N, C-alpha and C positions, 0 to 999 in steps of 0.2 A: 390223308384227305380231311380227317376230322380237324386237325390242327389248321389246315388251310381254310376250312370253312369258318372256323372261329375267327381267324385273322381277317378274312373277308368281311365278316359281320362287324368286327370292331372297326376296320378301316372305313366302312361305309357309314358307321355311326348307328347301325341297327342294334348293336350289342355293346354295352360298356360294363367294365368291371372296375369298380373303384379300388384304390389301393387298400382301403379299409375293409374290403369284403371278407367275410368269414370271421370266426371267433378270434379275438385277440387276447393274449394273456399278459401283455406287457403292463397293464394297469395293476396287476397283482404283484409284479416283480419290482425289485429295486431298479434304479436307473441302469440302463444297459450300455454296453460298449459294442455297438454294432458297426462293422465296417464292411466294405465291399471293394474288391479290386478287379480291374479289368485284366483278363488273362486269355491267352489262346489255348488251344487243346494241348499243345506240348508243355506249356507252363503248368497246366493243371495236372498233367501226368507226372511232372517233376515233383509237384507237391505230394501226390499220391506216393511216389517213391520215397519221399522223406518221412513217411508215416510208418515205415516198416516196424513190425511188432504189434501193430494195431490193425483191427479190421477197419476198413474205410467204407463209408457210405456217402455217395454223392447223389443228391436229389436234383434232378434236371427239371426245370420249371420255367414258367413265363407268367408275367402279370396278366396276359390275355387268355390264359388257360384256366377256366373255372375249376376243373377237377384238381389242378395243381394248387390253386389258391385254397380250396377246401381242405386238402390233405396236408398243407404246409404246417399248420399248428401241431399236427401229430409228429411231424419230422422234428420240429423244435423240441417237443416234449421228449422224444427219443434221444435227441442230442443231450439234453440236460440230464437224463437218467443214465446214460451210458458213456459219458464223457471220459471216464478213466480208461476204458478198454476199446472205445470206438472213436475214430476220427471222422467227424461229419463235415461235409461241405455242401453248400447249395451252389448250383450252377444255373444262373439265369440266362436264357437264350432269347430275350426280347429282340436283339439286334438281328435283322433279317438280311443285311448285306446290301441294301440299296445304295446306289452311288450318291444319292443326295442325303444320306444319313450317316451318322457316326455312332460307334458303340457307346460312347459316353453321353449321348443325348438322353438316354433313358436312365442314367444313374440317379438323378434326384427321385424319380418315381419308384425305382427299385429300392433305394436306400430307405425311403419313407415306409414302404411296405415291410422291409426287413426289420426296421426299428419298431414298427407297430406290433410285430410278432415276437420281439425279444430274441431275434435270431443271432445269437452271439457266437455261433459256430463260424468257421471259415466261409466266406461268401465270395463267389466269383461271378463276374459279369462277363460273359463271353465276348471277346473281341473278334471271334470268328462268326461268320453268318450262321444262323440257326440250322440251315440245311447241312452245313459242313459238320456240325456237332451231331446231328441226327445220323449222318452217314458214319461218323466215327464210332458211334455206339450201336450201329446196325439196328435202328428202330425207325419207324415211320412217323411217330407222333409222341408227344409228351402228354401226361407226365411219364417220367422214367426215373428209375433209381438204379445206380450202379453199386455193386457190392464187390469189394476187393478183399482178399484174404490177408493174413498177417505178413505174407511175403510180397504183397503188392500185385498179386495176380487177380485179374478180373474174373470172378467166379459166377456172377449172376447179373443179368440185366432184367430188371422188372419193367415190363411194359404191358400193354394190352393189345399189341398188334394182331394177335390171333384170337382175341376174346377169351384168353385163358382164365381171366379173373371175372368173367361175366360182364354185365352191362355197367356196373359201377367201377370196374377196374380193381387194381391191387390197392392195398392199404398197409399202413405200418403195423397196426395191431395184429391182423390175421396173417399177413404174408411176410413182411420184411423183418420184423422183430424176431419171430421164431427162427427164420433162416439165419439171421446174424447170431442169435444166441447159440445155434447149433455149431457155428464156426468158433465160438468162444470156448467151447467145452474142451 
C-alpha cells in the first residue's frame, strides 16, 4: 500500500524525487563504469547461481521510492567494501507493466541515478512488472534486500512489511551488514 501511495503521488505530480536526491559520492571517486541491463526474474536468478562461493545481496529499489533512494548510497559503500567476498546487484523495479510503457523507457533516468551514485556493481532493470517481482520475493513493498548464501540459497529477505524494523525500516549498517558478515564467518 505504501508503494502504491508513493506511485500515485508521483503519477499525479504531487511528489517528485529527482534522480540526484540523496548524498552522492561519485564526485569523490574516479570516473566509474556503471552499466545496467534489462533482465527478467529468471535471468536474475541465473546470475545469482553463477555467483556460487560468494554471498549475494540484491537491493530491490525504485527511483520513486524515497527510502530506497536514501539508503542506496549505503548499499554502494557496502559493495565497495565487501566486493571480494560478496556479489552485489541492484534491481530496479520502476517498470509497472502498463500496456503503454516498456521497461526500457526508464533506462536513462535509472542509469543517470546509478552513475551519480558510483554504483559499479551489477545493475539490473527489471523487464518484469514490479508486482511480479514483489510476488517473487514475497513482499508487499520496497525497499527490500535479498541475501543469498554461498550456495545460492535465499536465506533472508529484508523488508518492513510487518514493521519489524520500526518506522524508518531496515538499513545496511544496523541490519544487513551484520547479517552478511555472520554468513561470511
